[in-house]
Predicted model as a PDB file, atoms N, CA, C, CB and O in Angstrom, pLDDT in the B-factor column:
MODEL        1                                                                  
ATOM      1  N   UNK A   1       1.088  -1.158   0.140  1.00 90.00           N  
ATOM      2  CA  UNK A   1      -0.301  -0.036  -0.005  1.00 90.00           C  
ATOM      3  C   UNK A   1       0.983   1.141   0.030  1.00 90.00           C  
ATOM      4  CB  UNK A   1      -1.908   0.045   1.685  1.00 90.00           C  
ATOM      5  O   UNK A   1       2.057   0.858   0.562  1.00 90.00           O  
ATOM      6  N   UNK A   2       0.787   2.173  -0.455  1.00 93.00           N  
ATOM      7  CA  UNK A   2       1.408   3.492  -1.000  1.00 93.00           C  
ATOM      8  C   UNK A   2       0.157   4.384  -0.464  1.00 93.00           C  
ATOM      9  CB  UNK A   2       1.741   3.555  -2.885  1.00 93.00           C  
ATOM     10  O   UNK A   2      -1.053   4.166  -0.522  1.00 93.00           O  
ATOM     11  N   UNK A   3       0.952   5.551   0.121  1.00 94.00           N  
ATOM     12  CA  UNK A   3       0.009   6.642   0.783  1.00 94.00           C  
ATOM     13  C   UNK A   3       0.670   7.994   0.231  1.00 94.00           C  
ATOM     14  CB  UNK A   3      -0.010   6.580   2.621  1.00 94.00           C  
ATOM     15  O   UNK A   3       1.886   8.117   0.090  1.00 94.00           O  
ATOM     16  N   UNK A   4      -0.238   8.966  -0.058  1.00 95.00           N  
ATOM     17  CA  UNK A   4       0.575  10.087  -0.935  1.00 95.00           C  
ATOM     18  C   UNK A   4      -0.520  11.063  -0.310  1.00 95.00           C  
ATOM     19  CB  UNK A   4       0.721   9.932  -2.949  1.00 95.00           C  
ATOM     20  O   UNK A   4      -1.509  10.824   0.383  1.00 95.00           O  
ATOM     21  N   UNK A   5       0.052  12.327  -0.838  1.00 93.00           N  
ATOM     22  CA  UNK A   5      -0.985  13.537  -0.969  1.00 93.00           C  
ATOM     23  C   UNK A   5      -0.506  14.064  -2.518  1.00 93.00           C  
ATOM     24  CB  UNK A   5      -0.782  14.912   0.450  1.00 93.00           C  
ATOM     25  O   UNK A   5       0.701  14.065  -2.757  1.00 93.00           O  
ATOM     26  N   UNK A   6      -1.430  14.494  -3.527  1.00 91.00           N  
ATOM     27  CA  UNK A   6      -1.463  15.267  -4.248  1.00 91.00           C  
ATOM     28  C   UNK A   6      -1.591  16.793  -3.722  1.00 91.00           C  
ATOM     29  CB  UNK A   6      -2.290  14.817  -4.970  1.00 91.00           C  
ATOM     30  O   UNK A   6      -2.624  17.227  -3.213  1.00 91.00           O  
ATOM     31  N   UNK A   7      -0.378  17.572  -3.912  1.00 88.00           N  
ATOM     32  CA  UNK A   7      -0.531  18.799  -3.459  1.00 88.00           C  
ATOM     33  C   UNK A   7      -1.415  19.943  -4.326  1.00 88.00           C  
ATOM     34  CB  UNK A   7       0.783  19.190  -3.263  1.00 88.00           C  
ATOM     35  O   UNK A   7      -2.209  19.744  -5.245  1.00 88.00           O  
ATOM     36  N   UNK A   8      -1.087  20.934  -3.840  1.00 82.00           N  
ATOM     37  CA  UNK A   8      -2.513  21.868  -4.580  1.00 82.00           C  
ATOM     38  C   UNK A   8      -1.715  22.438  -5.642  1.00 82.00           C  
ATOM     39  CB  UNK A   8      -3.421  23.317  -3.519  1.00 82.00           C  
ATOM     40  O   UNK A   8      -2.146  23.499  -6.095  1.00 82.00           O  
ATOM     41  N   UNK A   9      -0.502  21.912  -6.214  1.00 83.00           N  
ATOM     42  CA  UNK A   9      -0.127  22.382  -7.484  1.00 83.00           C  
ATOM     43  C   UNK A   9      -0.376  21.264  -8.542  1.00 83.00           C  
ATOM     44  CB  UNK A   9       1.338  22.838  -7.457  1.00 83.00           C  
ATOM     45  O   UNK A   9      -0.276  21.367  -9.765  1.00 83.00           O  
ATOM     46  N   UNK A  10      -0.742  20.109  -7.761  1.00 88.00           N  
ATOM     47  CA  UNK A  10      -0.583  19.002  -8.925  1.00 88.00           C  
ATOM     48  C   UNK A  10       0.392  17.613  -8.625  1.00 88.00           C  
ATOM     49  CB  UNK A  10       0.115  19.812 -10.249  1.00 88.00           C  
ATOM     50  O   UNK A  10       0.174  16.473  -9.036  1.00 88.00           O  
ATOM     51  N   UNK A  11       1.464  18.055  -7.829  1.00 92.00           N  
ATOM     52  CA  UNK A  11       2.570  17.357  -7.780  1.00 92.00           C  
ATOM     53  C   UNK A  11       2.262  16.052  -6.389  1.00 92.00           C  
ATOM     54  CB  UNK A  11       3.893  18.570  -7.537  1.00 92.00           C  
ATOM     55  O   UNK A  11       1.376  16.104  -5.537  1.00 92.00           O  
ATOM     56  N   UNK A  12       3.382  14.912  -6.578  1.00 93.00           N  
ATOM     57  CA  UNK A  12       3.035  13.868  -5.799  1.00 93.00           C  
ATOM     58  C   UNK A  12       3.799  14.096  -4.376  1.00 93.00           C  
ATOM     59  CB  UNK A  12       3.394  12.518  -6.545  1.00 93.00           C  
ATOM     60  O   UNK A  12       4.941  13.664  -4.531  1.00 93.00           O  
ATOM     61  N   UNK A  13       3.671  14.486  -3.350  1.00 93.00           N  
ATOM     62  CA  UNK A  13       3.999  14.736  -1.843  1.00 93.00           C  
ATOM     63  C   UNK A  13       3.774  13.814  -1.320  1.00 93.00           C  
ATOM     64  CB  UNK A  13       3.422  15.673  -1.126  1.00 93.00           C  
ATOM     65  O   UNK A  13       2.940  12.989  -1.693  1.00 93.00           O  
ATOM     66  N   UNK A  14       4.726  13.710   0.036  1.00 94.00           N  
ATOM     67  CA  UNK A  14       4.982  13.109   1.289  1.00 94.00           C  
ATOM     68  C   UNK A  14       4.413  11.316   0.996  1.00 94.00           C  
ATOM     69  CB  UNK A  14       4.024  14.107   2.626  1.00 94.00           C  
ATOM     70  O   UNK A  14       3.364  10.807   1.389  1.00 94.00           O  
ATOM     71  N   UNK A  15       5.285  10.816   0.361  1.00 95.00           N  
ATOM     72  CA  UNK A  15       4.908   9.338  -0.180  1.00 95.00           C  
ATOM     73  C   UNK A  15       5.265   8.462   1.024  1.00 95.00           C  
ATOM     74  CB  UNK A  15       5.813   8.820  -1.639  1.00 95.00           C  
ATOM     75  O   UNK A  15       6.257   8.615   1.737  1.00 95.00           O  
ATOM     76  N   UNK A  16       4.316   7.516   1.152  1.00 94.00           N  
ATOM     77  CA  UNK A  16       4.565   6.733   2.608  1.00 94.00           C  
ATOM     78  C   UNK A  16       4.280   5.164   1.930  1.00 94.00           C  
ATOM     79  CB  UNK A  16       3.218   7.279   4.160  1.00 94.00           C  
ATOM     80  O   UNK A  16       3.679   5.219   0.857  1.00 94.00           O  
ATOM     81  N   UNK A  17       4.608   3.874   2.377  1.00 94.00           N  
ATOM     82  CA  UNK A  17       4.249   3.155   1.752  1.00 94.00           C  
ATOM     83  C   UNK A  17       4.318   1.743   2.921  1.00 94.00           C  
ATOM     84  CB  UNK A  17       5.012   3.291   0.442  1.00 94.00           C  
ATOM     85  O   UNK A  17       5.213   1.887   3.753  1.00 94.00           O  
ATOM     86  N   UNK A  18       3.499   0.445   3.066  1.00 91.00           N  
ATOM     87  CA  UNK A  18       3.870  -0.458   3.543  1.00 91.00           C  
ATOM     88  C   UNK A  18       3.322  -1.579   2.924  1.00 91.00           C  
ATOM     89  CB  UNK A  18       3.740  -0.346   4.678  1.00 91.00           C  
ATOM     90  O   UNK A  18       2.298  -1.833   2.290  1.00 91.00           O  
ATOM     91  N   UNK A  19       4.744  -2.427   3.461  1.00 88.00           N  
ATOM     92  CA  UNK A  19       4.923  -3.712   2.834  1.00 88.00           C  
ATOM     93  C   UNK A  19       5.712  -4.787   3.641  1.00 88.00           C  
ATOM     94  CB  UNK A  19       5.596  -3.488   1.563  1.00 88.00           C  
ATOM     95  O   UNK A  19       6.436  -4.504   4.595  1.00 88.00           O  
ATOM     96  N   UNK A  20       5.494  -6.107   3.146  1.00 87.00           N  
ATOM     97  CA  UNK A  20       6.148  -6.953   4.121  1.00 87.00           C  
ATOM     98  C   UNK A  20       7.812  -7.051   4.185  1.00 87.00           C  
ATOM     99  CB  UNK A  20       5.596  -8.302   3.858  1.00 87.00           C  
ATOM    100  O   UNK A  20       8.384  -7.747   5.024  1.00 87.00           O  
ATOM    101  N   UNK A  21       8.403  -6.376   3.331  1.00 89.00           N  
ATOM    102  CA  UNK A  21       9.926  -5.956   3.731  1.00 89.00           C  
ATOM    103  C   UNK A  21      10.146  -4.476   2.811  1.00 89.00           C  
ATOM    104  CB  UNK A  21      11.242  -7.385   3.197  1.00 89.00           C  
ATOM    105  O   UNK A  21       9.627  -3.783   1.936  1.00 89.00           O  
ATOM    106  N   UNK A  22      11.247  -4.571   3.665  1.00 92.00           N  
ATOM    107  CA  UNK A  22      11.712  -3.153   3.234  1.00 92.00           C  
ATOM    108  C   UNK A  22      12.092  -2.687   1.664  1.00 92.00           C  
ATOM    109  CB  UNK A  22      12.952  -2.929   4.026  1.00 92.00           C  
ATOM    110  O   UNK A  22      12.050  -1.527   1.255  1.00 92.00           O  
ATOM    111  N   UNK A  23      12.466  -3.851   0.900  1.00 92.00           N  
ATOM    112  CA  UNK A  23      12.746  -3.458  -0.285  1.00 92.00           C  
ATOM    113  C   UNK A  23      11.490  -3.129  -1.054  1.00 92.00           C  
ATOM    114  CB  UNK A  23      13.532  -4.407  -0.885  1.00 92.00           C  
ATOM    115  O   UNK A  23      11.471  -2.140  -1.787  1.00 92.00           O  
ATOM    116  N   UNK A  24      10.443  -3.913  -0.917  1.00 91.00           N  
ATOM    117  CA  UNK A  24       9.066  -3.801  -1.532  1.00 91.00           C  
ATOM    118  C   UNK A  24       8.361  -1.981  -1.297  1.00 91.00           C  
ATOM    119  CB  UNK A  24       7.998  -5.163  -0.594  1.00 91.00           C  
ATOM    120  O   UNK A  24       7.722  -1.205  -2.008  1.00 91.00           O  
ATOM    121  N   UNK A  25       8.802  -1.959  -0.217  1.00 92.00           N  
ATOM    122  CA  UNK A  25       8.348  -0.604   0.374  1.00 92.00           C  
ATOM    123  C   UNK A  25       9.134   0.464  -0.542  1.00 92.00           C  
ATOM    124  CB  UNK A  25       8.756  -0.441   2.109  1.00 92.00           C  
ATOM    125  O   UNK A  25       8.616   1.345  -1.228  1.00 92.00           O  
ATOM    126  N   UNK A  26      10.355   0.213  -0.410  1.00 94.00           N  
ATOM    127  CA  UNK A  26      10.902   1.354  -1.646  1.00 94.00           C  
ATOM    128  C   UNK A  26      10.464   1.137  -2.756  1.00 94.00           C  
ATOM    129  CB  UNK A  26      12.344   1.449  -1.969  1.00 94.00           C  
ATOM    130  O   UNK A  26      10.079   2.056  -3.479  1.00 94.00           O  
ATOM    131  N   UNK A  27      10.442   0.158  -3.035  1.00 92.00           N  
ATOM    132  CA  UNK A  27       9.811  -0.086  -4.781  1.00 92.00           C  
ATOM    133  C   UNK A  27       8.674   0.530  -4.722  1.00 92.00           C  
ATOM    134  CB  UNK A  27       9.450  -1.736  -5.415  1.00 92.00           C  
ATOM    135  O   UNK A  27       8.542   1.355  -5.626  1.00 92.00           O  
ATOM    136  N   UNK A  28       7.627   0.429  -3.863  1.00 92.00           N  
ATOM    137  CA  UNK A  28       6.271   0.981  -4.171  1.00 92.00           C  
ATOM    138  C   UNK A  28       6.506   2.631  -4.043  1.00 92.00           C  
ATOM    139  CB  UNK A  28       5.037   0.343  -3.037  1.00 92.00           C  
ATOM    140  O   UNK A  28       5.858   3.379  -4.774  1.00 92.00           O  
ATOM    141  N   UNK A  29       7.313   3.075  -3.228  1.00 94.00           N  
ATOM    142  CA  UNK A  29       7.803   4.645  -3.087  1.00 94.00           C  
ATOM    143  C   UNK A  29       8.191   4.900  -4.240  1.00 94.00           C  
ATOM    144  CB  UNK A  29       8.947   5.037  -2.101  1.00 94.00           C  
ATOM    145  O   UNK A  29       7.549   5.769  -4.830  1.00 94.00           O  
ATOM    146  N   UNK A  30       9.448   4.202  -5.024  1.00 94.00           N  
ATOM    147  CA  UNK A  30      10.061   4.869  -6.034  1.00 94.00           C  
ATOM    148  C   UNK A  30       8.873   4.874  -7.544  1.00 94.00           C  
ATOM    149  CB  UNK A  30      11.635   4.007  -6.254  1.00 94.00           C  
ATOM    150  O   UNK A  30       8.909   5.678  -8.476  1.00 94.00           O  
ATOM    151  N   UNK A  31       7.952   3.770  -7.372  1.00 92.00           N  
ATOM    152  CA  UNK A  31       6.444   3.982  -8.692  1.00 92.00           C  
ATOM    153  C   UNK A  31       5.781   5.284  -8.480  1.00 92.00           C  
ATOM    154  CB  UNK A  31       4.919   2.702  -8.495  1.00 92.00           C  
ATOM    155  O   UNK A  31       5.769   6.220  -9.278  1.00 92.00           O  
ATOM    156  N   UNK A  32       5.101   5.227  -7.035  1.00 94.00           N  
ATOM    157  CA  UNK A  32       4.568   6.344  -6.809  1.00 94.00           C  
ATOM    158  C   UNK A  32       5.277   7.533  -7.110  1.00 94.00           C  
ATOM    159  CB  UNK A  32       4.234   6.337  -5.687  1.00 94.00           C  
ATOM    160  O   UNK A  32       4.399   8.386  -7.235  1.00 94.00           O  
ATOM    161  N   UNK A  33       6.408   8.073  -7.300  1.00 93.00           N  
ATOM    162  CA  UNK A  33       6.897   8.972  -7.464  1.00 93.00           C  
ATOM    163  C   UNK A  33       6.951   9.332  -8.528  1.00 93.00           C  
ATOM    164  CB  UNK A  33       7.669   8.990  -7.056  1.00 93.00           C  
ATOM    165  O   UNK A  33       6.719  10.508  -8.806  1.00 93.00           O  
ATOM    166  N   UNK A  34       7.292   8.370  -9.491  1.00 94.00           N  
ATOM    167  CA  UNK A  34       7.316   8.741 -11.420  1.00 94.00           C  
ATOM    168  C   UNK A  34       6.048   8.992 -11.551  1.00 94.00           C  
ATOM    169  CB  UNK A  34       7.762   7.389 -12.722  1.00 94.00           C  
ATOM    170  O   UNK A  34       5.955   9.300 -12.740  1.00 94.00           O  
ATOM    171  N   UNK A  35       5.015   9.058 -11.091  1.00 93.00           N  
ATOM    172  CA  UNK A  35       3.410   9.666 -11.506  1.00 93.00           C  
ATOM    173  C   UNK A  35       3.622  11.313 -12.487  1.00 93.00           C  
ATOM    174  CB  UNK A  35       2.335  10.090  -9.596  1.00 93.00           C  
ATOM    175  O   UNK A  35       4.414  12.213 -12.208  1.00 93.00           O  
ATOM    176  N   UNK A  36       3.030  11.291 -13.184  1.00 93.00           N  
ATOM    177  CA  UNK A  36       2.883  12.676 -13.464  1.00 93.00           C  
ATOM    178  C   UNK A  36       1.790  13.548 -12.743  1.00 93.00           C  
ATOM    179  CB  UNK A  36       2.665  12.750 -14.820  1.00 93.00           C  
ATOM    180  O   UNK A  36       0.827  13.192 -12.062  1.00 93.00           O  
ATOM    181  N   UNK A  37       2.167  14.609 -13.046  1.00 91.00           N  
ATOM    182  CA  UNK A  37       1.424  15.813 -12.443  1.00 91.00           C  
ATOM    183  C   UNK A  37       0.156  15.305 -12.570  1.00 91.00           C  
ATOM    184  CB  UNK A  37       1.598  17.272 -13.141  1.00 91.00           C  
ATOM    185  O   UNK A  37      -0.173  14.635 -13.549  1.00 91.00           O  
ATOM    186  N   UNK A  38      -1.017  15.719 -11.134  1.00 89.00           N  
ATOM    187  CA  UNK A  38      -2.478  15.356 -11.629  1.00 89.00           C  
ATOM    188  C   UNK A  38      -3.050  16.581 -11.666  1.00 89.00           C  
ATOM    189  CB  UNK A  38      -3.359  14.354 -10.726  1.00 89.00           C  
ATOM    190  O   UNK A  38      -2.446  17.645 -11.528  1.00 89.00           O  
ATOM    191  N   UNK A  39      -4.377  16.421 -11.878  1.00 87.00           N  
ATOM    192  CA  UNK A  39      -5.471  17.807 -12.008  1.00 87.00           C  
ATOM    193  C   UNK A  39      -5.408  17.980 -10.493  1.00 87.00           C  
ATOM    194  CB  UNK A  39      -7.364  17.540 -12.740  1.00 87.00           C  
ATOM    195  O   UNK A  39      -5.164  17.199  -9.573  1.00 87.00           O  
ATOM    196  N   UNK A  40      -5.698  19.220 -10.554  1.00 82.00           N  
ATOM    197  CA  UNK A  40      -5.840  19.978  -9.023  1.00 82.00           C  
ATOM    198  C   UNK A  40      -7.093  19.338  -8.321  1.00 82.00           C  
ATOM    199  CB  UNK A  40      -6.124  21.816  -9.139  1.00 82.00           C  
ATOM    200  O   UNK A  40      -8.107  18.911  -8.874  1.00 82.00           O  
ATOM    201  N   UNK A  41      -6.824  19.364  -7.096  1.00 84.00           N  
ATOM    202  CA  UNK A  41      -7.996  19.200  -6.393  1.00 84.00           C  
ATOM    203  C   UNK A  41      -8.730  20.514  -5.721  1.00 84.00           C  
ATOM    204  CB  UNK A  41      -7.661  18.239  -5.389  1.00 84.00           C  
ATOM    205  O   UNK A  41      -8.080  21.433  -5.224  1.00 84.00           O  
ATOM    206  N   UNK A  42     -10.035  20.487  -5.766  1.00 86.00           N  
ATOM    207  CA  UNK A  42     -10.997  21.618  -5.686  1.00 86.00           C  
ATOM    208  C   UNK A  42     -11.837  21.537  -4.740  1.00 86.00           C  
ATOM    209  CB  UNK A  42     -11.716  21.812  -6.751  1.00 86.00           C  
ATOM    210  O   UNK A  42     -12.703  20.676  -4.892  1.00 86.00           O  
ATOM    211  N   UNK A  43     -11.894  22.509  -3.258  1.00 89.00           N  
ATOM    212  CA  UNK A  43     -13.250  22.134  -2.616  1.00 89.00           C  
ATOM    213  C   UNK A  43     -13.485  23.751  -2.181  1.00 89.00           C  
ATOM    214  CB  UNK A  43     -13.194  20.791  -1.158  1.00 89.00           C  
ATOM    215  O   UNK A  43     -12.689  24.521  -1.644  1.00 89.00           O  
ATOM    216  N   UNK A  44     -14.917  23.980  -2.628  1.00 92.00           N  
ATOM    217  CA  UNK A  44     -15.772  24.974  -2.412  1.00 92.00           C  
ATOM    218  C   UNK A  44     -14.746  26.202  -3.140  1.00 92.00           C  
ATOM    219  CB  UNK A  44     -16.236  25.108  -0.690  1.00 92.00           C  
ATOM    220  O   UNK A  44     -14.307  27.246  -2.658  1.00 92.00           O  
ATOM    221  N   UNK A  45     -14.588  25.614  -4.445  1.00 89.00           N  
ATOM    222  CA  UNK A  45     -13.623  26.752  -5.224  1.00 89.00           C  
ATOM    223  C   UNK A  45     -12.192  26.913  -4.694  1.00 89.00           C  
ATOM    224  CB  UNK A  45     -14.274  28.259  -5.096  1.00 89.00           C  
ATOM    225  O   UNK A  45     -11.781  28.070  -4.786  1.00 89.00           O  
ATOM    226  N   UNK A  46     -11.600  26.301  -4.326  1.00 88.00           N  
ATOM    227  CA  UNK A  46     -10.110  26.741  -3.827  1.00 88.00           C  
ATOM    228  C   UNK A  46      -9.672  25.782  -4.061  1.00 88.00           C  
ATOM    229  CB  UNK A  46      -9.719  27.178  -2.473  1.00 88.00           C  
ATOM    230  O   UNK A  46     -10.354  24.758  -4.051  1.00 88.00           O  
ATOM    231  N   UNK A  47      -7.871  25.792  -4.466  1.00 85.00           N  
ATOM    232  CA  UNK A  47      -7.053  24.866  -4.340  1.00 85.00           C  
ATOM    233  C   UNK A  47      -6.771  23.850  -3.080  1.00 85.00           C  
ATOM    234  CB  UNK A  47      -6.135  25.468  -4.618  1.00 85.00           C  
ATOM    235  O   UNK A  47      -6.388  24.286  -1.995  1.00 85.00           O  
ATOM    236  N   UNK A  48      -7.017  22.326  -3.352  1.00 88.00           N  
ATOM    237  CA  UNK A  48      -6.601  21.853  -1.913  1.00 88.00           C  
ATOM    238  C   UNK A  48      -5.650  20.648  -2.343  1.00 88.00           C  
ATOM    239  CB  UNK A  48      -8.007  21.334  -0.833  1.00 88.00           C  
ATOM    240  O   UNK A  48      -5.601  20.233  -3.501  1.00 88.00           O  
ATOM    241  N   UNK A  49      -4.844  20.092  -1.211  1.00 88.00           N  
ATOM    242  CA  UNK A  49      -4.358  18.928  -1.028  1.00 88.00           C  
ATOM    243  C   UNK A  49      -5.420  17.930  -1.138  1.00 88.00           C  
ATOM    244  CB  UNK A  49      -3.689  18.888   0.138  1.00 88.00           C  
ATOM    245  O   UNK A  49      -6.573  18.116  -0.747  1.00 88.00           O  
ATOM    246  N   UNK A  50      -4.977  16.850  -1.694  1.00 89.00           N  
ATOM    247  CA  UNK A  50      -5.556  15.674  -1.509  1.00 89.00           C  
ATOM    248  C   UNK A  50      -5.095  14.335  -0.803  1.00 89.00           C  
ATOM    249  CB  UNK A  50      -5.794  15.442  -2.553  1.00 89.00           C  
ATOM    250  O   UNK A  50      -4.143  13.853  -1.417  1.00 89.00           O  
ATOM    251  N   UNK A  51      -5.399  13.728   0.082  1.00 92.00           N  
ATOM    252  CA  UNK A  51      -4.524  12.339   0.710  1.00 92.00           C  
ATOM    253  C   UNK A  51      -5.266  11.182  -0.503  1.00 92.00           C  
ATOM    254  CB  UNK A  51      -5.031  11.828   2.914  1.00 92.00           C  
ATOM    255  O   UNK A  51      -6.432  11.216  -0.896  1.00 92.00           O  
ATOM    256  N   UNK A  52      -4.171  10.186  -0.920  1.00 90.00           N  
ATOM    257  CA  UNK A  52      -4.731   9.143  -1.709  1.00 90.00           C  
ATOM    258  C   UNK A  52      -4.059   7.853  -1.179  1.00 90.00           C  
ATOM    259  CB  UNK A  52      -4.497   9.384  -3.275  1.00 90.00           C  
ATOM    260  O   UNK A  52      -2.995   7.926  -0.563  1.00 90.00           O  
ATOM    261  N   UNK A  53      -4.572   6.869  -1.376  1.00 91.00           N  
ATOM    262  CA  UNK A  53      -4.288   5.581  -1.042  1.00 91.00           C  
ATOM    263  C   UNK A  53      -4.168   4.753  -2.451  1.00 91.00           C  
ATOM    264  CB  UNK A  53      -5.410   5.040  -0.043  1.00 91.00           C  
ATOM    265  O   UNK A  53      -5.161   4.589  -3.160  1.00 91.00           O  
ATOM    266  N   UNK A  54      -2.820   4.221  -2.816  1.00 88.00           N  
ATOM    267  CA  UNK A  54      -3.114   3.106  -4.013  1.00 88.00           C  
ATOM    268  C   UNK A  54      -2.689   1.730  -3.429  1.00 88.00           C  
ATOM    269  CB  UNK A  54      -2.171   3.412  -5.521  1.00 88.00           C  
ATOM    270  O   UNK A  54      -1.678   1.759  -2.728  1.00 88.00           O  
ATOM    271  N   UNK A  55      -3.134   0.856  -3.558  1.00 91.00           N  
ATOM    272  CA  UNK A  55      -3.088  -0.818  -2.728  1.00 91.00           C  
ATOM    273  C   UNK A  55      -1.769  -1.234  -4.319  1.00 91.00           C  
ATOM    274  CB  UNK A  55      -5.529  -2.225  -2.672  1.00 91.00           C  
ATOM    275  O   UNK A  55      -2.141  -0.922  -5.450  1.00 91.00           O  
ATOM    276  N   UNK A  56      -0.649  -1.773  -4.159  1.00 87.00           N  
ATOM    277  CA  UNK A  56       0.157  -2.148  -4.981  1.00 87.00           C  
ATOM    278  C   UNK A  56       0.401  -3.924  -4.684  1.00 87.00           C  
ATOM    279  CB  UNK A  56       1.400  -1.144  -4.827  1.00 87.00           C  
ATOM    280  O   UNK A  56       1.037  -4.409  -3.748  1.00 87.00           O  
ATOM    281  N   UNK A  57      -0.142  -4.488  -5.520  1.00 86.00           N  
ATOM    282  CA  UNK A  57       0.678  -6.005  -5.244  1.00 86.00           C  
ATOM    283  C   UNK A  57       1.722  -6.152  -6.448  1.00 86.00           C  
ATOM    284  CB  UNK A  57      -0.510  -7.530  -5.289  1.00 86.00           C  
ATOM    285  O   UNK A  57       1.905  -5.838  -7.624  1.00 86.00           O  
ATOM    286  N   UNK A  58       2.440  -7.032  -5.068  1.00 83.00           N  
ATOM    287  CA  UNK A  58       4.095  -7.712  -5.743  1.00 83.00           C  
ATOM    288  C   UNK A  58       3.565  -8.957  -6.403  1.00 83.00           C  
ATOM    289  CB  UNK A  58       5.550  -8.269  -4.358  1.00 83.00           C  
ATOM    290  O   UNK A  58       2.473  -9.336  -5.979  1.00 83.00           O  
ATOM    291  N   UNK A  59       3.875  -9.350  -6.931  1.00 81.00           N  
ATOM    292  CA  UNK A  59       4.134 -10.781  -7.360  1.00 81.00           C  
ATOM    293  C   UNK A  59       5.362 -11.652  -7.971  1.00 81.00           C  
ATOM    294  CB  UNK A  59       3.325 -10.908  -8.166  1.00 81.00           C  
ATOM    295  O   UNK A  59       6.164 -11.026  -8.663  1.00 81.00           O  
ATOM    296  N   UNK A  60       5.544 -12.816  -7.807  1.00 79.00           N  
ATOM    297  CA  UNK A  60       6.718 -13.358  -8.388  1.00 79.00           C  
ATOM    298  C   UNK A  60       6.402 -13.776  -9.678  1.00 79.00           C  
ATOM    299  CB  UNK A  60       7.291 -14.429  -7.634  1.00 79.00           C  
ATOM    300  O   UNK A  60       5.512 -14.588  -9.932  1.00 79.00           O  
ATOM    301  N   UNK A  61       7.172 -13.192 -10.555  1.00 84.00           N  
ATOM    302  CA  UNK A  61       6.782 -13.884 -11.934  1.00 84.00           C  
ATOM    303  C   UNK A  61       7.592 -15.262 -12.118  1.00 84.00           C  
ATOM    304  CB  UNK A  61       7.155 -12.838 -13.257  1.00 84.00           C  
ATOM    305  O   UNK A  61       8.581 -15.383 -11.394  1.00 84.00           O  
ATOM    306  N   UNK A  62       7.338 -16.155 -12.866  1.00 79.00           N  
ATOM    307  CA  UNK A  62       7.937 -17.675 -13.012  1.00 79.00           C  
ATOM    308  C   UNK A  62       7.940 -17.952 -14.056  1.00 79.00           C  
ATOM    309  CB  UNK A  62       7.375 -18.753 -12.437  1.00 79.00           C  
ATOM    310  O   UNK A  62       8.352 -19.060 -14.400  1.00 79.00           O  
TER     311      UNK A  62                                                      
ENDMDL                                                                          
END                                                                             
């Protein structure tokens, strides 16, 4: 699971991850940091940060 925020200018910030192994956590963080800019979040006409969680499933390909 990767948890991050979309800042009020559309950037991915404050990336955290939870996984069974530290290497998997680091890989999830690396992947999320490569996401492109997002559309800005709005609330009552103002640009706001948006918290988001993304389930990431790793598997071993044989």
